[in-house]
N, C-alpha and C positions, 0 to 999 in steps of 0.2 A: 179374253186374254188376262183376266184378273187373277189367274192362278199362278202368275209369275211371282216368285219370291224375291224380295228386295236384295237378299244376300247373294243372289246369283248374278246380279248385274255386272260386277267387276269381272267375273269369270267369263260370262257371255260376251262382254265387250272385248276382252282380250282375245278370246277365240275368234271372234269375227274379224278383228283387225289382223291377226296373224294369218287367218285363212285368205284374206284379200291380198296381203303382201306375198304370201306363198304363190297365189295364182299369178300375180304380176311377175314374180321370179321365174315361175315355170314357163310362162309365155316368152319372157326375155331369154331364158336358157335355150328354148326350142329355136328361137330366131337366131341366136348366136351359132347354134349347130348348123343352121342353114346358110351361114356365111355373112349374116348381117353384123355390122360393127356393134360393140357392146352398148355404147351410149344410145345409138339409134334403137337398138333392141329394147333397152329400158324405157325409152320414151314411148315406143309402140306398145310395150307391155302395160304401161300406165294407161294409155289411151284406150286400149282394148280391154285390159283386165279389170279396171275399176267398174265400168258398167256391167261387164260380164259377171263380176262378183255379186252385184245386186240380184241378178237372176239366179245364179247357182246357189247362193247362200241365203235365199229368201226366208227359210224358217228361223235361221239364226238371227237374221236382221229383224224379224218380227219379235223375237224374244228380247232383243236389245231395245227396240223401240218401246215395247210394253214396259220394260223395266225402267226406262228413262221417264216415261209418262207417269208411272207410279211414284217415282222419286220426286218428280216435279209437283205432283198433286200433294204429296206430304209436305213439301217445302212451302207451297202456296197456302196450305191450311195453317201451318205454323206461323207464317208471316201474317196472315189475317188475324190469328189469335193474338199475336204480339201487338199488332196495330190496335186491336180492340182494347187490350189491356192498357196501352199507352193513352188511349182516349178516355179510359175510365168506364167503358161500357161494362155492364153487369154480365153480359153474355160471354165476354172474353175472359172473365175471372173464373177459374176452376177451383173454387174453395168448397 
């Protein structure tokens, strides 16, 4: 999954969140059509829709996870380089 570009993370994350919220909304809408009160339908939509979204949107979830891992790796590398520079290590200095 190293082919994920870092620039796509905000787009993928936004799409994933919107898709999961739409799924919850669709479930709640279907339940209100069946005569369930709106608040109860929303709670049931959350309880059913969020785990169901993990299964239905698995490829999008994998892209978001890979993008977050890549970003965290870059941040950890930059943090380690900064700590090495603050300690005065020669390996941390890029001159």
